[in-house]
KOLFITOR-964426 format. One record per residue (C-alpha): residue in one letter; x, y, z. Coordinates in steps of 0.1 Angstrom, whole numbers. Each point is the difference from the previous one (the first is absolute). Last residue first. Example, Ala and Ser with C-alpha at 12.3 -4.5 7.8 and 13.67 -1.06 7.14 Angstrom:
BEGIN
SITE   code      xx      yy      zz
SITE      S     137     -11      71
SITE      A     -14     -34       7
# end
This chain:
BEGIN
SITE   code      xx      yy      zz
SITE      P   -2145     -40     -71
SITE      A       1       0     -37
SITE      T      35       7     -17
SITE      R       9      32     -17
SITE      A      20       0     -32
SITE      P      34      20      -1
SITE      L      -2      32     -19
SITE      A      16       0     -35
SITE      P      24      29      -7
SITE      T     -14      26     -23
SITE      E      21       2     -32
SITE      P      10      34     -11
SITE      E     -18      11     -31
SITE      A      23       3     -31
SITE      G      13      33     -14
SITE      P      36      -2      13
SITE      D       5     -34     -16
SITE      P      27     -19      20
SITE      A      34      -6     -17
SITE      S       7     -35     -12
SITE      E      31     -16      14
SITE      A      32      -8     -19
SITE      G      23     -27      14
SITE      S       7     -16     -33
SITE      G     -11     -33      11
SITE      P     -25      -2     -26
SITE      G       6      21     -30
SITE      A      -2      38      -2
SITE      D     -20      15     -27
SITE      G      12      34     -14
SITE      P      10     -13     -35
SITE      A     -31     -20      -3
SITE      A       2     -37       3
SITE      G     -11     -23     -27
SITE      P      34     -11     -14
SITE      G      18      -3      33
SITE      P      14      24      26
SITE      D      36      -6     -13
SITE      P      23       3      30
SITE      G      20      33       7
SITE      S      34       9     -16
SITE      G     -11      26     -26
SITE      S      26       9     -29
SITE      A      28      27       2
SITE      P       6      23     -31
SITE      P      33      -7     -21
SITE      V      32      18      13
SITE      G      18      28     -23
SITE      S      23      18      25
SITE      D      33     -11     -16
SITE      R     -11      12     -35
SITE      E     -11      34      12
SITE      R      32       5      20
SITE      T      21      -9     -30
SITE      R     -19      25     -22
SITE      G       6      27      25
SITE      R      37      -8       2
SITE      L       4       3     -38
SITE      A     -18      33      -1
SITE      D      20      13      30
SITE      R      33     -10     -17
SITE      V     -11      18     -32
SITE      F      -7      32      19
SITE      H      33       0      19
SITE      W      21      -8     -31
SITE      W     -16      28     -19
SITE      M       5      24      30
SITE      F      37     -10       1
SITE      V       4       6     -38
SITE      A     -16      34       3
SITE      F      24       8      29
SITE      L      29      -9     -22
SITE      G     -12      24     -26
SITE      F      -4      28      26
SITE      I      35      -6      11
SITE      W      12       4     -35
SITE      W     -18      33      -3
SITE      Q      16      12      33
SITE      A      35     -10     -11
SITE      A      -4      21     -31
SITE      Y     -14      30      20
SITE      A      30      -2      23
SITE      L      24       1     -30
SITE      N     -19      30     -13
SITE      R       5      18      34
SITE      W      37      -7      -3
SITE      T       3      26     -27
SITE      L      37      -4     -10
SITE      G      15      34      -9
SITE      G      14       4     -35
SITE      R      34      14      -7
SITE      E       0      29     -25
SITE      T       5       0     -37
SITE      P      16      22     -26
SITE      P      -2     -13     -36
SITE      P      18     -33      -9
SITE      V      33       1     -19
SITE      S       6     -19     -32
SITE      V      35       0     -15
SITE      P       1      12     -36
SITE      R      15     -24     -26
SITE      A      32      14     -13
SITE      A       0      25     -29
SITE      V      25      -1     -29
SITE      E       5      34     -16
SITE      P     -11      17      32
SITE      P     -32      20       1
SITE      P       1      38      -1
SITE      S     -17       2      24
SITE      Q      -1     -29      24
SITE      T     -29     -20      14
SITE      A      -6     -22      30
SITE      A      33       6      18
SITE      V       5     -13      36
SITE      L      14      30      19
SITE      F      23      -5      30
SITE      G       0       8      37
SITE      D      21      27      17
SITE      R      15      27     -21
SITE      L      36      -6     -11
SITE      K      30      23      -2
SITE      T      24     -18     -23
SITE      G      38       3       6
SITE      R       3     -37       4
SITE      W     -26     -21     -17
SITE      V       8     -34      17
SITE      N       3      14      36
SITE      I     -31      22      -3
SITE      L     -17     -30     -17
SITE      E       3     -21      32
SITE      A     -17      25      23
SITE      S     -26       8     -27
SITE      S      -9     -37      -3
SITE      V     -13     -15     -32
SITE      T       9     -35       9
SITE      L      20     -30     -13
SITE      V      27      19     -20
SITE      Q      16      -6     -34
SITE      G      27      19     -19
SITE      P      27     -26       6
SITE      P     -14     -36       2
SITE      L     -16      -9      34
SITE      Q      17     -21      26
SITE      R     -27      -9      24
SITE      V      12      -7      36
SITE      R      11      36       7
SITE      R     -32      15     -14
SITE      Q     -21     -25      19
SITE      V      17      11      33
SITE      S      -3      37      -9
SITE      D     -38      -2      -6
SITE      T      -9      35     -10
SITE      A     -35      13       6
SITE      E     -17      16     -30
SITE      S      -4      37      -5
SITE      P     -37      11      -3
SITE      R     -18       0     -33
SITE      L     -13      29     -21
SITE      R     -21      -8     -31
SITE      G       5       8     -36
SITE      S       6      28     -25
SITE      V      34       8     -16
SITE      T       8      31     -20
SITE      V      32      -1     -19
SITE      R      31      21      -7
SITE      G      25     -15     -23
SITE      G      28     -24      10
SITE      S     -15     -31     -15
SITE      P      -5     -30      23
SITE      A      26     -27       2
SITE      T      -8     -32     -19
SITE      V     -19     -24      23
SITE      A     -30       1     -24
SITE      P      19     -23     -24
SITE      D      -2     -29      26
SITE      G      34     -15       9
SITE      A      -5       4      37
SITE      T     -30     -23      -2
SITE      A     -38       2       3
SITE      V      -3      38       0
SITE      W     -21      22      23
SITE      G      -4      38      -2
SITE      R      16      35       5
SITE      V       2      -3      38
SITE      V      10      36       8
SITE      P      23      11      28
SITE      I      -4      37       9
SITE      S      26      27      -6
SITE      T       9      33      17
SITE      G      21      30     -11
SITE      D     -31      19     -13
SITE      G       1     -15     -35
SITE      L     -22     -30       8
SITE      D      28     -25      -7
SITE      L     -17     -33      -5
SITE      P      20     -29      15
SITE      A      -3     -34     -18
SITE      L     -15     -34       8
SITE      L     -11     -26     -25
SITE      W     -17     -28      18
SITE      L       9     -36      -4
SITE      G     -17     -34      -7
SITE      G     -19     -28      17
SITE      D     -24      24      16
SITE      R      28      22      13
SITE      E      31     -20      10
SITE      A      27      25      -9
SITE      V      -2      38      -2
SITE      L      22      11     -30
SITE      L      19      32       2
SITE      Q       4      32     -21
SITE      K      27      24      12
SITE      S      16       9     -33
SITE      A     -33       9     -16
SITE      D      -7      28      24
SITE      F     -36       7     -10
SITE      T     -10      36      -6
SITE      G     -28      19      16
SITE      E     -38       4       4
SITE      A     -19     -20      26
SITE      T     -37      -7       2
SITE      V     -19     -15      30
SITE      R     -28     -24       8
SITE      R      -1      -9      36
SITE      S      10     -36       9
SITE      V      13      11      34
SITE      K      -6      36       9
SITE      D     -22      -6      30
SITE      A      25     -24      15
SITE      T      27      26       3
SITE      L      32       1     -22
SITE      H      30       8      22
SITE      E      16      34      -2
SITE      G      37       5      -7
SITE      P      -6      14     -35
SITE      A     -37       8      -6
SITE      T     -29     -20     -13
SITE      L     -37       7      -5
SITE      T       1      34     -18
SITE      A      32      -8     -19
SITE      V     -18     -29     -17
SITE      A     -23      23     -18
SITE      V     -36      -9       4
SITE      P     -23     -26     -16
SITE      A     -37       2       9
SITE      P     -11     -17      33
SITE      D      -9     -37       3
SITE      L     -27      -2      27
SITE      L       8     -29      22
SITE      S      -3     -37      -6
SITE      Q      -5     -22      31
SITE      P      25     -26      10
SITE      R     -16     -32      11
SITE      G     -13      -6      36
SITE      S     -35      12      -7
SITE      E      -4     -26     -27
SITE      E       6     -29      24
SITE      F     -28      12      23
SITE      V     -24       6     -29
SITE      G       7     -35     -12
SITE      L      -7     -14      35
SITE      Q     -33      19       0
SITE      W      -9     -17     -33
SITE      R      11     -34      12
SITE      G     -23       4      30
SITE      L     -29      10     -22
SITE      L       6     -31     -22
SITE      G       1     -24      30
SITE      C     -31      15      16
SITE      V     -20      -3     -32
SITE      V      12     -36      -6
SITE      L      -7     -12      35
SITE      A     -34      17       2
SITE      G     -11     -16     -33
SITE      V      13     -34      11
SITE      A     -19       3      33
SITE      L     -32      11     -16
SITE      L       1     -28     -26
SITE      H       6     -27      27
SITE      L     -28      15      22
SITE      A     -24      -1     -29
SITE      V      10     -37      -5
SITE      V      -9      -5      37
SITE      R     -36      13      -4
SITE      A      -6     -18     -33
SITE      S      12     -34      12
SITE      F      33     -12     -13
SITE      L      18      -3      34
SITE      I     -31     -16      16
SITE      R      -5     -27     -26
SITE      L      38      -6       0
SITE      M      -3      -8      37
# end
């Protein structure tokens, strides 16, 4: 059996099956990766910064096409209304309303601090500033969690326009909030900027690539089946040859003797000599006459 399995022809089948299995497996994994990548958010074109007033308006919700857009805002921070947003990456966000000078304000996340005692928590200056950053939609408010969690004064759990209207009474807020990346002039003690990804859109799964992946793996299994089929036939053929190997049969007639020719028949064999076709026919002898 080992002699058949390691013969040149069968070894070539082994190598061909292994190569086909590896190639089909890698191609199937590649198509599966394309399928997984298609479901991830896709980056969109990041437009140039625009004034925040062109994308937001009082009483209007922020639409999805404006989320994460780069904007600039000019105004004055209301230092008396600064808040801390708890449970943000192990620390807190600094949140303050920026008065745009047109009777409206927009919440601005000034940065991230590790603790409430960080020097950057000091109230912003009252001068006019220009803030650049990205626009984010208003967060959902979990009223149940807010009632369970007892936060210290001056802290909130979410940046929600609906909640901030009640906290910052008398302030006319625009929907959404601005996450600051830069500020001019810069504050005396700056907090760490909060990172916001550029605009993205939801990806659509390409089920065709998943079908291609399954198809390549089925091809690999078919290659294994054909390898098993050919090896089995080779082993069965060798078994049949071994089982059919019978030695040649010997003669069963009597020995004609040492001096006899191979074609001679011995006495009593029952063989009769054939007449010679060229010989003269014998004339039958006539009966002898007797004298009268």
